[in-house]
N, C-alpha and C positions, 0 to 999 in steps of 0.2 A: 544555541539555535533558537530557543524561544525568545531571546532578546533580539534576534535578527529578523524574525518573522512573527507577525501577529495574524492569526487566522482562527476562525470559529471552530475548526477541527483540531486545533493544536491546544493542548493543555498548557495554561500559563504556569510559569515557575514562580513561586512566591519567594523562595530563597534557596541558596546553594550553600551546603555545608561541606567543608573539607575535613575528612577524617583520615586516620592512618591507613585505612583500607581503601580509600578512594574518595570520590565525590558523591554526595547524596543530594538529590534535588527534592524539594518539598513543593507540592502542588495542592490546590484546593480539592476537597472531596467532591466526587461526582457519582451519580447512581447508575451509570451505564453498565451494560453486561458485555463480557468478553464474547466476541463473535465466534471465535474458534472453539470447537469441541474436539475431544479426543476421537480418533478415527472410528473406534468402536461405537461411539455415541452420535455420530453425525446424522444418522437417520432417525434418531429419537426426536419426536415432535416437540418434546418439552425443552430441548436444548436450544440455546440462543442461535446456534448455527442454522438449525432447521427452521426456526421461527423467522430468522432474518431472510432466508431464501424463500419463505412462504409469503413474504410481503408482495405487494403489487410490483410489477416491473418498474413502474414510475417511481415508487418509493425507494426501491433498491438503486435505481439509476441516480436518484437525487443524492443518496448517501455516498455512492461511489464517486459522483461528481465532486463532492466536497473533498474526498481523499485525493483525487487527481488534482484538483485546484490547489490544495495545500502543497502537493509535491511540485507543482509548477512554480509556486512562490519559493519553496525551499531551493529549487535549482537556481532560480534567479538570484538567491542569496548565497549560492555557491555550495549547496549541500546535495549529496546523492544519497538515495535510499540504501540501507544495508540491513539485512535480516528482516526484510519486510514480508509479512504474511498475515493471514486472518487473525493470528494471535496478537497483532498490533492494533486491532480495531475494537473499540468499545462503542456499543450502540444503545441509545436510550429509546426503548420502544414506545414510551409515552409521548415524548416530544419529537420523535422521528429525527433525532440528530446523532451524528457520529463523531467520535474523537479518535485520534491516532496517538498511540503511546509507544514506549520503548525505542528511543532514538540512540541508544548507546553504540550501535554499530554503523550509524550514518557517518558519512565521510566527506571531508572537505575536498571537493574537486575530483577529477579523474585520477586514477592510479592504476598501477600494475599489480595484479594479484600475485603476491610473492609466496603464498602459503598453500595454494591449491584449494581445498574445500573450506570456504568461508563459513561462518556461522549462518544458519538459516534453515528454513523449511524447504526441502527439495521440491515440494509442490509449487513453490513460488519462485525458485531461483533460476536465473539465467545461466546458460552454460559457462559463461566467463566467471561466474562466482564459484565455480568448482574446478577451474583450469589454471594451473600455475603458469604464470607468464602472460595471461590474457589481460587485456585492458578493460577495466570497469569504468564506465562513463555514463552519460545521460541515457544512452540507448539501453543500458542495463535497467535503469529505473522505468523506462518505457516497457521493457519486458515484465517487470514486477507489476506494473499497473494493468498490463494486458492479462496476466495470469489472474489478478484479482477479479477482473471482469469475467473471465472464463469460469472461475470457481464459484463466484457468488451470484452471477447472473445468467451466463450462457448455458452452463451445465443443466439448469432447470428450464431454460427458455431457448432451445437450440435454434429457433428461427428468428431470434431477436436481431434487429438491424445492426447491432454492434458486433455481431459474430465475426465478420470479415476483418474488422479493425483489430479485434483481439487476436486473431490468427496472424495478422501482419505484425503486430507488436511482439509476438512470441516466436518469431522465426529464430532458428538456431544461430544463423549468421547475423551478428549485430548490424552489418552493413545493409541488410535487407529490411530492417525495422524502420519505422518512422525515426527521423534523425533527431528530433527534439520532442520533449514532452508537450511543449506548447502546440506543436502541429498535431500531435496525437489528440490533445484536448480539443482542438478545433474540430477535428473529424468526429470525435466522440460526441461533442455537443450537437453537431449537425445531424447525427443519426438518432439522438436521444431526446432532442427538444420536441415538445408537443406541437 
């Protein structure tokens, strides 16, 4: 994936090592902090989750825009999000930059969910990621990005202009969501640009 897409929010892969237990990727070290905190610690002001949500709405929106933009590029290269949640986000509070990690469940193109409950955080999962026989496609990634906006921006800023977009993106029926992540991104940028 990192060879198909180059993006400032994507960690470059320096080398790939094949082992008897699977594939290991080696990336350069970076000092970011994992945004996700365990549920019992999410209100702890010292945790990265709380500190991230305490940033200005403009700083949060800029970070989320990078994540959305990366996923628009990934979709253009044929990749759909899988097991995406706040535990995939690393934030550098000094440089105000974000990185996305843990791509092992990303999938090449649309597919039918043949197992039922796919790996992932139920806080971020679209219904089709838990429904055997459901189609997982670009609108699933739209749902994931909508949930990211709700959890990391709207929950603390309920009057933010991106609220309606996040609700549209997280409708239970995929047919009622924005059809493409690119159209979602255009609306997102229209309501978040200064």
